[in-house]
C-alpha positions, -999 to +999 in steps of 0.1 A: +170+505+136+174+509+176+146+538+178+126+540+208+101+567+190+084+566+155+102+587+128+071+610+128+078+619+165+114+628+153+101+649+127+075+667+149+105+674+174+126+690+146+097+715+133+094+725+169+132+732+169+134+750+135+102+772+147+124+780+180+154+788+157+134+812+136+122+830+166+158+835+178+169+844+143+194+814+142+208+800+111+220+768+128+227+752+160+255+734+174+243+708+198+269+691+223+244+681+250+238+641+245+203+646+254+196+671+228+209+648+203+189+619+218+157+639+217+162+653+182+175+622+164+174+590+187+214+590+186+222+571+219+260+569+232+281+578+261+307+590+235+300+627+243+329+621+268+348+630+235+344+658+211+311+653+189+288+679+176+253+678+160+248+705+134+215+716+128+204+741+100+173+763+100+161+743+071+163+711+090+196+697+075+215+678+099+251+666+103+268+648+130+305+651+139+317+624+160+345+597+163+349+565+145+339+545+175+304+561+175+299+557+136+278+525+138+261+534+171+249+567+152+238+547+122+220+522+143+202+543+168+193+575+149+176+588+120+207+606+109+220+603+072+250+627+072+278+613+098+313+626+096+344+612+113+372+631+128+406+612+129+421+604+165+457+615+163+483+634+179+475+671+186+438+665+170+417+695+170+384+685+160+370+721+160+388+725+127+371+698+112+338+713+127+345+747+111+355+727+078+321+711+078+302+745+086+320+759+055+308+730+035+273+735+046+274+772+036+274+788+071+301+812+066+290+843+085+259+826+096+242+832+130+249+801+150+236+790+185+259+769+206+249+746+236+278+757+260+261+747+292+265+708+290+287+681+301+295+674+264+312+709+263+344+710+283+363+743+287+391+732+265+365+726+237+349+758+243+383+779+238+390+759+208+356+761+193+355+799+199+390+804+183+379+786+154+347+805+150+353+839+163+361+852+124+341+826+109+305+832+120+284+850+147+281+829+177+257+832+207+251+810+237+218+790+230+225+764+259+188+762+269+169+764+237+165+727+232+162+720+269+131+745+272+116+725+243+121+691+262+103+703+292+068+693+280+067+657+271+049+643+243+023+615+245+050+590+234+076+603+258+051+600+287+047+562+281+083+559+290+080+582+317+050+563+335+071+531+329+102+547+346+078+553+377+067+519+379+105+508+378+111+532+407+080+516+426+095+482+420+129+492+430+117+503+467+095+471+470+125+450+463+146+470+488+123+472+518+128+433+527+165+442+534+159+473+554+163+461+588+187+457+617+219+439+604+207+445+570+236+454+545+235+485+522+251+464+496+221+440+494+196+470+495+216+488+464+219+454+444+179+449+449+169+482+436+191+485+407+183+447+400+147+453+400+151+482+374+173+460+352+150+430+357+119+453+344+136+462+312+150+496+325+184+514+320+214+527+341+204+559+356+222+590+347+236+593+380+244+568+410+216+558+432+220+578+468+222+554+497+233+563+531+226+551+567+236+562+602+257+597+599+256+591+558+218+594+558+223+632+558+243+631+526+226+642+493+252+624+473+263+589+465+297+580+481+315+549+480+315+521+508+286+500+522+274+499+560+253+474+580+225+486+597+223+491+632+192+482+656+179+515+655+190+535+623+182+558+595+185+552+558+183+577+531+175+566+497+173+587+464+170+566+430+151+565+397+132+542+375+146+546+340+131+534+306+147+545+274+167+569+294+135+586+309+137+592+347+113+592+374+130+597+405+120+588+442+133+599+476+127+585+511+143+583+545+134+548+560+137+544+597+147+512+616+130+504+648+109+532+665+113+567+652+128+593+674+106+624+682+128+645+661+121+623+631+085+624+634+087+664+636+107+663+605+087+640+585+054+659+596+073+689+579+080+671+547+047+655+543+029+689+549+050+707+526+048+683+497+010+682+500+009+722+499+031+720+469+007+697+450-018+727+454+005+750+432+021+722+408-003+731+379-008+759+355-012+796+367+020+790+388+057+790+383+086+771+395+094+799+418+060+794+434+068+759+444+100+769+459+084+796+479+056+772+493+085+750+502+107+777+521+076+792+538+064+762+555+098+748+563+110+783+576+077+786+597+086+754+614+121+770+624+137+744+599+155+770+578+191+763+588+184+724+577+167+727+546+180+730+510+179+761+486+161+740+460+133+714+463+131+696+430+136+699+392+123+688+357+130+652+347+133+635+313+158+617+291+191+624+303+228+612+303+254+608+327+265+626+350+232+638+362+196+630+357+184+665+367+174+690+337+182+725+338+149+738+353+148+738+390+124+746+419+145+776+434+136+811+443+128+835+417+126+809+390+098+825+363+095+792+344+056+785+342+044+751+350+026+738+321+008+705+314+026+674+304+059+681+323+076+656+345+087+671+376+106+656+408+094+673+440+118+665+470+118+676+506+151+674+522+157+682+560+190+674+573+197+683+611+231+681+618+227+692+652+205+661+663+220+638+635+185+632+624+176+630+584+146+631+567+134+631+530+103+628+510+102+627+473+085+616+443+078+625+406+046+640+392+031+646+359+014+680+355-020+682+339-045+712+330-052+711+368-039+690+397-008+672+393-009+633+391+015+614+412+033+587+393+040+564+421+018+539+437+033+543+470+016+568+496+038+593+514+036+576+547+066+574+570+082+539+563+093+523+593+110+486+596 
């Protein structure tokens, strides 16, 4: 079996889900999010780009509906016993197969929660599903039920979170020798991703962000590689990954002497992230974290140059994003609890001057002060 956790761990997770379903008065859940299936059963695949669904009944019975290409994948990587296949064919409608399977599982007229807000649920699939189930059962949107359960990491999960953080540090160490005038973004990126793989890590759920010169102001990956100038700026956002668990970091590295604007922006980033460390603990909310970020950045007259979020929860995620649902943005009432893995990032992009500055790392929350998972400090990196 290709399991990353003991069966007792999966049993405990199922018990938590069953309790949450009882509280929501649900007879069953239809899971379409790959990370939900992985968390609950260990099932590890990128086959969610096609139709697949994990049915979970309130009594704990589970059944997976997927394609033939993932039959052996499910057998090898999960604790699932009941695996059903829908057949690829012209005009195939696997939602019909799902309805028939629900009927076999005695769920006619049941109250069923569905994970709609996920990359494994396309608009077409949602329409097909709703057409099939509208007269069959009572459907409700339960997109965030499992993701809320996944917010707090177990001791077994934290082992992978910490290993991911070590790999993120290794990636930065591997990149630094290549960051200099005449250095290639291709060599930098290859060194970073290679360090993660060499350490036994996985592909990230989204591409590493790398951009120098004007592209240092971008917050997304783009194709193309550039050679660093004698005086330059390089923005990097990357993650170490262990068993799909992510620990992200972010830095803007400067080549040659920093400009006055770069130092001003860096000081704002550092001051803000240190202030956030004082509220990144129980008794505060995700909204409090954002408010701290906005207050300090705005007091420095940088409102136009900041973002409307400053981080998010991390965990086991699949393409196309390593972000979990819960983000640090205005008004988010989600409480900060112990054993959360949270990525805090400061991003200030000044398009007027062309200066970029970022600073970010992953923390593990505790009963009190958060634990930085990086061995690197928050000092400005100048090469």
